[in-house]
VODO-161373 format. One record per residue: residue number from 1; residue in one letter; y, z, x of N, C-alpha, C in turn. Coordinates in steps of 0.05 Angstrom, whole numbers. Example, Ala and Ser with C-alpha at 12.3 -4.5 7.8 and 13.67 -1.06 7.14 Angstrom:
<rec pos="1" code="A" n_y="-114" n_z="156" n_x="264" ca_y="-90" ca_z="156" ca_x="246" c_y="-66" c_z="156" c_x="264"/>
<rec pos="2" code="S" n_y="-45" n_z="142" n_x="257" ca_y="-21" ca_z="143" ca_x="273" c_y="1" c_z="157" c_x="258"/>
This chain:
<rec pos="1" code="S" n_y="-150" n_z="167" n_x="-109" ca_y="-170" ca_z="173" ca_x="-89" c_y="-156" c_z="188" c_x="-66"/>
<rec pos="2" code="D" n_y="-169" n_z="208" n_x="-56" ca_y="-158" ca_z="224" ca_x="-34" c_y="-163" c_z="210" c_x="-7"/>
<rec pos="3" code="L" n_y="-146" n_z="215" n_x="12" ca_y="-150" ca_z="206" ca_x="39" c_y="-155" c_z="231" c_x="56"/>
<rec pos="4" code="T" n_y="-179" n_z="232" n_x="68" ca_y="-187" ca_z="255" ca_x="84" c_y="-197" c_z="245" c_x="111"/>
<rec pos="5" code="G" n_y="-191" n_z="260" n_x="132" ca_y="-202" ca_z="253" ca_x="158" c_y="-193" c_z="272" c_x="179"/>
<rec pos="6" code="H" n_y="-198" n_z="264" n_x="204" ca_y="-189" ca_z="281" ca_x="226" c_y="-182" c_z="263" c_x="250"/>
<rec pos="7" code="E" n_y="-165" n_z="273" n_x="266" ca_y="-156" ca_z="260" ca_x="291" c_y="-158" c_z="279" c_x="314"/>
<rec pos="8" code="K" n_y="-164" n_z="270" n_x="337" ca_y="-166" ca_z="287" ca_x="361" c_y="-140" c_z="285" c_x="376"/>
<rec pos="9" code="F" n_y="-127" n_z="308" n_x="380" ca_y="-102" ca_z="310" ca_x="395" c_y="-105" c_z="332" c_x="416"/>
<rec pos="10" code="G" n_y="-101" n_z="325" n_x="441" ca_y="-101" ca_z="345" ca_x="462" c_y="-126" c_z="361" c_x="463"/>
<rec pos="11" code="L" n_y="-123" n_z="387" n_x="457" ca_y="-146" ca_z="406" ca_x="459" c_y="-162" c_z="409" c_x="433"/>
<rec pos="12" code="G" n_y="-155" n_z="396" n_x="412" ca_y="-169" ca_z="401" ca_x="387" c_y="-166" c_z="379" c_x="367"/>
<rec pos="13" code="N" n_y="-179" n_z="383" n_x="344" ca_y="-178" ca_z="365" ca_x="322" c_y="-157" c_z="373" c_x="301"/>
<rec pos="14" code="V" n_y="-145" n_z="354" n_x="289" ca_y="-127" ca_z="358" ca_x="266" c_y="-141" c_z="346" c_x="242"/>
<rec pos="15" code="K" n_y="-148" n_z="364" n_x="222" ca_y="-160" ca_z="354" ca_x="197" c_y="-138" c_z="351" c_x="177"/>
<rec pos="16" code="Y" n_y="-139" n_z="329" n_x="162" ca_y="-118" ca_z="324" ca_x="142" c_y="-130" c_z="316" c_x="115"/>
<rec pos="17" code="N" n_y="-115" n_z="320" n_x="94" ca_y="-122" ca_z="311" ca_x="68" c_y="-97" c_z="303" c_x="53"/>
<rec pos="18" code="I" n_y="-96" n_z="280" n_x="42" ca_y="-74" ca_z="270" ca_x="25" c_y="-86" c_z="266" c_x="-3"/>
<rec pos="19" code="S" n_y="-74" n_z="279" n_x="-23" ca_y="-85" ca_z="278" ca_x="-50" c_y="-63" c_z="274" c_x="-70"/>
<rec pos="20" code="R" n_y="-71" n_z="270" n_x="-95" ca_y="-53" ca_z="265" ca_x="-117" c_y="-32" c_z="244" c_x="-110"/>
<rec pos="21" code="I" n_y="-42" n_z="221" n_x="-101" ca_y="-25" ca_z="199" ca_x="-93" c_y="-16" c_z="184" c_x="-119"/>
<rec pos="22" code="H" n_y="10" n_z="183" n_x="-123" ca_y="21" ca_z="169" ca_x="-146" c_y="43" c_z="149" c_x="-137"/>
<rec pos="23" code="V" n_y="41" n_z="125" n_x="-147" ca_y="62" ca_z="105" ca_x="-143" c_y="83" c_z="111" c_x="-164"/>
<rec pos="24" code="T" n_y="107" n_z="118" n_x="-154" ca_y="129" ca_z="126" ca_x="-172" c_y="149" c_z="104" c_x="-178"/>
<rec pos="25" code="A" n_y="150" n_z="84" n_x="-161" ca_y="169" ca_z="62" ca_x="-165" c_y="159" c_z="37" c_x="-150"/>
<rec pos="26" code="V" n_y="163" n_z="14" n_x="-163" ca_y="158" ca_z="-12" ca_x="-150" c_y="181" c_z="-30" c_x="-158"/>
<rec pos="27" code="E" n_y="193" n_z="-43" n_x="-138" ca_y="215" ca_z="-61" ca_x="-143" c_y="208" c_z="-88" c_x="-130"/>
<rec pos="28" code="L" n_y="210" n_z="-109" n_x="-146" ca_y="205" ca_z="-137" ca_x="-137" c_y="231" c_z="-153" c_x="-143"/>
<rec pos="29" code="P" n_y="252" n_z="-150" n_x="-128" ca_y="277" ca_z="-163" ca_x="-134" c_y="276" c_z="-193" c_x="-131"/>
<rec pos="30" code="S" n_y="257" n_z="-203" n_x="-115" ca_y="256" ca_z="-232" ca_x="-111" c_y="226" c_z="-240" c_x="-112"/>
<rec pos="31" code="A" n_y="218" n_z="-253" n_x="-134" ca_y="190" ca_z="-262" ca_x="-136" c_y="190" c_z="-289" c_x="-149"/>
<rec pos="32" code="S" n_y="172" n_z="-306" n_x="-138" ca_y="170" ca_z="-333" ca_x="-150" c_y="141" c_z="-342" c_x="-149"/>
<rec pos="33" code="I" n_y="134" n_z="-359" n_x="-169" ca_y="108" ca_z="-371" ca_x="-171" c_y="111" c_z="-401" c_x="-173"/>
<rec pos="34" code="S" n_y="96" n_z="-415" n_x="-157" ca_y="97" ca_z="-445" ca_x="-159" c_y="69" c_z="-456" c_x="-158"/>
<rec pos="35" code="L" n_y="65" n_z="-479" n_x="-171" ca_y="39" ca_z="-492" ca_x="-172" c_y="37" c_z="-510" c_x="-148"/>
<rec pos="36" code="L" n_y="13" n_z="-510" n_x="-136" ca_y="7" ca_z="-527" ca_x="-113" c_y="-12" c_z="-549" c_x="-122"/>
<rec pos="37" code="P" n_y="-9" n_z="-573" n_x="-111" ca_y="-28" ca_z="-594" ca_x="-118" c_y="-57" c_z="-586" c_x="-112"/>
<rec pos="38" code="G" n_y="-75" n_z="-592" n_x="-130" ca_y="-103" ca_z="-585" ca_x="-126" c_y="-110" c_z="-558" c_x="-138"/>
<rec pos="39" code="S" n_y="-96" n_z="-550" n_x="-159" ca_y="-102" ca_z="-526" ca_x="-175" c_y="-97" c_z="-499" c_x="-160"/>
<rec pos="40" code="G" n_y="-77" n_z="-499" n_x="-143" ca_y="-71" ca_z="-474" ca_x="-129" c_y="-44" c_z="-462" c_x="-140"/>
<rec pos="41" code="I" n_y="-40" n_z="-437" n_x="-134" ca_y="-16" ca_z="-423" ca_x="-142" c_y="-5" c_z="-408" c_x="-118"/>
<rec pos="42" code="K" n_y="20" n_z="-411" n_x="-113" ca_y="33" ca_z="-397" ca_x="-90" c_y="51" c_z="-375" c_x="-102"/>
<rec pos="43" code="L" n_y="47" n_z="-351" n_x="-93" ca_y="63" ca_z="-328" ca_x="-101" c_y="79" c_z="-318" c_x="-77"/>
<rec pos="44" code="V" n_y="105" n_z="-316" n_x="-80" ca_y="122" ca_z="-306" ca_x="-59" c_y="138" c_z="-283" c_x="-69"/>
<rec pos="45" code="I" n_y="136" n_z="-260" n_x="-56" ca_y="152" ca_z="-236" ca_x="-63" c_y="169" c_z="-229" c_x="-39"/>
<rec pos="46" code="G" n_y="195" n_z="-226" n_x="-44" ca_y="213" ca_z="-220" ca_x="-22" c_y="227" c_z="-194" c_x="-26"/>
<rec pos="47" code="N" n_y="231" n_z="-179" n_x="-5" ca_y="247" ca_z="-155" ca_x="-5" c_y="237" c_z="-134" c_x="-25"/>
<rec pos="48" code="A" n_y="211" n_z="-132" n_x="-27" ca_y="199" ca_z="-112" ca_x="-46" c_y="200" c_z="-84" c_x="-34"/>
<rec pos="49" code="S" n_y="198" n_z="-65" n_x="-52" ca_y="197" ca_z="-37" ca_x="-44" c_y="178" c_z="-21" c_x="-61"/>
<rec pos="50" code="L" n_y="169" n_z="1" n_x="-50" ca_y="149" ca_z="18" ca_x="-63" c_y="154" c_z="47" c_x="-56"/>
<rec pos="51" code="A" n_y="152" n_z="64" n_x="-76" ca_y="155" ca_z="93" ca_x="-71" c_y="129" c_z="107" c_x="-80"/>
<rec pos="52" code="I" n_y="120" n_z="126" n_x="-63" ca_y="95" ca_z="140" ca_x="-68" c_y="100" c_z="170" c_x="-65"/>
<rec pos="53" code="D" n_y="88" n_z="186" n_x="-83" ca_y="90" ca_z="215" ca_x="-83" c_y="62" c_z="226" c_x="-78"/>
<rec pos="54" code="M" n_y="59" n_z="248" n_x="-63" ca_y="32" ca_z="258" ca_x="-56" c_y="33" c_z="287" c_x="-48"/>
<rec pos="55" code="N" n_y="9" n_z="299" n_x="-48" ca_y="5" ca_z="326" ca_x="-36" c_y="-8" c_z="321" c_x="-8"/>
<rec pos="56" code="W" n_y="-2" n_z="339" n_x="11" ca_y="-15" ca_z="336" ca_x="37" c_y="-22" c_z="364" c_x="47"/>
<rec pos="57" code="N" n_y="-42" n_z="365" n_x="64" ca_y="-48" ca_z="389" ca_x="79" c_y="-61" c_z="382" c_x="106"/>
<rec pos="58" code="I" n_y="-55" n_z="398" n_x="126" ca_y="-67" ca_z="394" ca_x="152" c_y="-78" c_z="421" c_x="162"/>
<rec pos="59" code="R" n_y="-98" n_z="420" n_x="180" ca_y="-110" ca_z="444" ca_x="190" c_y="-118" c_z="439" c_x="219"/>
<rec pos="60" code="T" n_y="-110" n_z="457" n_x="237" ca_y="-119" ca_z="456" ca_x="265" c_y="-131" c_z="483" c_x="271"/>
<rec pos="61" code="W" n_y="-140" n_z="487" n_x="296" ca_y="-151" ca_z="513" ca_x="304" c_y="-129" c_z="534" c_x="305"/>
<rec pos="62" code="M" n_y="-103" n_z="525" n_x="307" ca_y="-81" ca_z="545" ca_x="310" c_y="-67" c_z="551" c_x="283"/>
<rec pos="63" code="F" n_y="-65" n_z="531" n_x="265" ca_y="-50" ca_z="535" ca_x="241" c_y="-59" c_z="516" c_x="219"/>
<rec pos="64" code="K" n_y="-49" n_z="522" n_x="195" ca_y="-53" ca_z="503" ca_x="173" c_y="-27" c_z="503" c_x="157"/>
<rec pos="65" code="D" n_y="-22" n_z="480" n_x="143" ca_y="2" ca_z="477" ca_x="128" c_y="-4" c_z="457" c_x="106"/>
<rec pos="66" code="S" n_y="13" n_z="458" n_x="85" ca_y="10" ca_z="439" ca_x="63" c_y="36" c_z="436" c_x="48"/>
<rec pos="67" code="G" n_y="38" n_z="417" n_x="31" ca_y="62" ca_z="413" ca_x="15" c_y="62" c_z="387" c_x="0"/>
<rec pos="68" code="R" n_y="85" n_z="377" n_x="-7" ca_y="89" ca_z="352" ca_x="-21" c_y="102" c_z="332" c_x="-2"/>
<rec pos="69" code="G" n_y="98" n_z="307" n_x="-8" ca_y="110" ca_z="286" ca_x="9" c_y="117" c_z="262" c_x="-7"/>
<rec pos="70" code="T" n_y="135" n_z="246" n_x="4" ca_y="142" ca_z="220" ca_x="-8" c_y="142" c_z="199" c_x="14"/>
<rec pos="71" code="V" n_y="134" n_z="176" n_x="7" ca_y="135" ca_z="153" ca_x="25" c_y="150" c_z="131" c_x="11"/>
<rec pos="72" code="H" n_y="170" n_z="119" n_x="25" ca_y="185" ca_z="97" ca_x="14" c_y="182" c_z="74" c_x="33"/>
<rec pos="73" code="I" n_y="171" n_z="52" n_x="23" ca_y="167" ca_z="28" ca_x="39" c_y="186" c_z="7" c_x="27"/>
<rec pos="74" code="S" n_y="202" n_z="-6" n_x="45" ca_y="221" ca_z="-26" ca_x="36" c_y="220" c_z="-50" c_x="54"/>
<rec pos="75" code="K" n_y="234" n_z="-71" n_x="45" ca_y="236" ca_z="-96" ca_x="60" c_y="208" c_z="-108" c_x="65"/>
<rec pos="76" code="V" n_y="191" n_z="-109" n_x="44" ca_y="164" ca_z="-120" ca_x="46" c_y="165" c_z="-149" c_x="35"/>
<rec pos="77" code="F" n_y="153" n_z="-167" n_x="50" ca_y="151" ca_z="-195" ca_x="42" c_y="122" c_z="-203" c_x="40"/>
<rec pos="78" code="V" n_y="114" n_z="-216" n_x="18" ca_y="86" ca_z="-224" ca_x="14" c_y="86" c_z="-253" c_x="5"/>
<rec pos="79" code="T" n_y="68" n_z="-269" n_x="18" ca_y="62" ca_z="-296" ca_x="9" c_y="32" c_z="-298" c_x="4"/>
<rec pos="80" code="A" n_y="24" n_z="-305" n_x="-20" ca_y="-5" ca_z="-307" ca_x="-27" c_y="-10" c_z="-334" c_x="-39"/>
<rec pos="81" code="I" n_y="-33" n_z="-346" n_x="-32" ca_y="-43" ca_z="-370" ca_x="-44" c_y="-68" c_z="-364" c_x="-60"/>
<rec pos="82" code="L" n_y="-67" n_z="-370" n_x="-85" ca_y="-90" ca_z="-366" ca_x="-103" c_y="-101" c_z="-393" c_x="-111"/>
<rec pos="83" code="S" n_y="-127" n_z="-394" n_x="-114" ca_y="-140" ca_z="-419" ca_x="-123" c_y="-157" c_z="-414" c_x="-147"/>
<rec pos="84" code="T" n_y="-160" n_z="-434" n_x="-163" ca_y="-178" ca_z="-432" ca_x="-186" c_y="-198" c_z="-455" c_x="-184"/>
<rec pos="85" code="P" n_y="-224" n_z="-448" n_x="-186" ca_y="-245" ca_z="-469" ca_x="-184" c_y="-241" c_z="-490" c_x="-207"/>
<rec pos="86" code="L" n_y="-247" n_z="-515" n_x="-200" ca_y="-243" ca_z="-536" ca_x="-220" c_y="-267" c_z="-539" c_x="-239"/>
<rec pos="87" code="D" n_y="-290" n_z="-527" n_x="-233" ca_y="-313" ca_z="-530" ca_x="-251" c_y="-309" c_z="-513" c_x="-276"/>
<rec pos="88" code="N" n_y="-320" n_z="-523" n_x="-298" ca_y="-318" ca_z="-509" ca_x="-323" c_y="-344" c_z="-495" c_x="-330"/>
<rec pos="89" code="A" n_y="-358" n_z="-485" n_x="-310" ca_y="-384" ca_z="-473" ca_x="-314" c_y="-384" c_z="-443" c_x="-319"/>
<rec pos="90" code="G" n_y="-364" n_z="-433" n_x="-332" ca_y="-363" ca_z="-405" ca_x="-337" c_y="-335" c_z="-395" c_x="-341"/>
<rec pos="91" code="P" n_y="-331" n_z="-370" n_x="-341" ca_y="-304" ca_z="-359" ca_x="-345" c_y="-285" c_z="-367" c_x="-322"/>
<rec pos="92" code="T" n_y="-260" n_z="-370" n_x="-328" ca_y="-240" ca_z="-377" ca_x="-308" c_y="-238" c_z="-355" c_x="-288"/>
<rec pos="93" code="S" n_y="-238" n_z="-362" n_x="-262" ca_y="-235" ca_z="-342" ca_x="-241" c_y="-213" c_z="-351" c_x="-222"/>
<rec pos="94" code="I" n_y="-202" n_z="-332" n_x="-209" ca_y="-181" ca_z="-337" ca_x="-189" c_y="-189" c_z="-324" c_x="-163"/>
<rec pos="95" code="A" n_y="-187" n_z="-339" n_x="-141" ca_y="-194" ca_z="-329" ca_x="-114" c_y="-169" c_z="-328" c_x="-97"/>
<rec pos="96" code="L" n_y="-167" n_z="-307" n_x="-81" ca_y="-145" ca_z="-305" ca_x="-62" c_y="-154" c_z="-319" c_x="-37"/>
<rec pos="97" code="T" n_y="-141" n_z="-342" n_x="-30" ca_y="-149" ca_z="-358" ca_x="-7" c_y="-132" c_z="-353" c_x="17"/>
<rec pos="98" code="S" n_y="-109" n_z="-341" n_x="14" ca_y="-91" ca_z="-335" ca_x="36" c_y="-71" c_z="-314" c_x="28"/>
<rec pos="99" code="C" n_y="-66" n_z="-296" n_x="46" ca_y="-46" ca_z="-275" ca_x="40" c_y="-33" c_z="-267" c_x="67"/>
<rec pos="100" code="R" n_y="-7" n_z="-267" n_x="67" ca_y="8" ca_z="-258" ca_x="90" c_y="29" c_z="-238" c_x="81"/>
<rec pos="101" code="T" n_y="28" n_z="-214" n_x="94" ca_y="47" ca_z="-193" ca_x="87" c_y="62" c_z="-185" c_x="112"/>
<rec pos="102" code="T" n_y="88" n_z="-183" n_x="109" ca_y="105" ca_z="-173" ca_x="130" c_y="115" c_z="-146" c_x="122"/>
<rec pos="103" code="P" n_y="106" n_z="-124" n_x="135" ca_y="116" ca_z="-98" ca_x="127" c_y="145" c_z="-94" c_x="136"/>
<rec pos="104" code="G" n_y="158" n_z="-76" n_x="122" ca_y="185" ca_z="-71" ca_x="128" c_y="189" c_z="-43" c_x="139"/>
<rec pos="105" code="D" n_y="209" n_z="-29" n_x="128" ca_y="215" ca_z="-2" ca_x="137" c_y="198" c_z="19" c_x="122"/>
<rec pos="106" code="V" n_y="189" n_z="40" n_x="136" ca_y="174" ca_z="61" ca_x="123" c_y="189" c_z="87" c_x="128"/>
<rec pos="107" code="D" n_y="194" n_z="102" n_x="107" ca_y="208" ca_z="128" ca_x="109" c_y="189" c_z="149" c_x="97"/>
<rec pos="108" code="I" n_y="180" n_z="169" n_x="113" ca_y="162" ca_z="189" ca_x="104" c_y="176" c_z="216" c_x="105"/>
<rec pos="109" code="K" n_y="175" n_z="231" n_x="83" ca_y="186" ca_z="258" ca_x="82" c_y="165" c_z="277" c_x="73"/>
<rec pos="110" code="L" n_y="160" n_z="298" n_x="90" ca_y="141" ca_z="318" ca_x="83" c_y="155" c_z="344" c_x="79"/>
<rec pos="111" code="N" n_y="150" n_z="357" n_x="56" ca_y="162" ca_z="383" ca_x="50" c_y="140" c_z="404" c_x="51"/>
<rec pos="112" code="G" n_y="146" n_z="427" n_x="63" ca_y="127" ca_z="449" ca_x="65" c_y="122" c_z="462" c_x="38"/>
<rec pos="113" code="K" n_y="108" n_z="483" n_x="38" ca_y="101" ca_z="498" ca_x="14" c_y="126" c_z="505" c_x="-1"/>
<rec pos="114" code="T" n_y="124" n_z="503" n_x="-28" ca_y="147" ca_z="510" ca_x="-45" c_y="141" c_z="534" c_x="-61"/>
């Protein structure tokens, strides 16, 4: 799905579009799952990283530009608590009851037209 929008800066608007978003790498070097009393599951992911590749373009009243870009997110920590209802009145379901994410470093590189 594309990300499209505009932001107002100084004397004018900047229109942007980010398209062809692809996750190119995911690393989960430290992940654990543990059972919690009362039918819950705790998922802990430490020091995760993610790489994304994309196209971008911007347009202002003065200029327009476009190109390719990469985003690398590292040092991400996630703790999630999942619960499963105890009733047997249908298919098994899982609900996310708590989630805490600590973002890490973000490195963005934008390359102009090639």
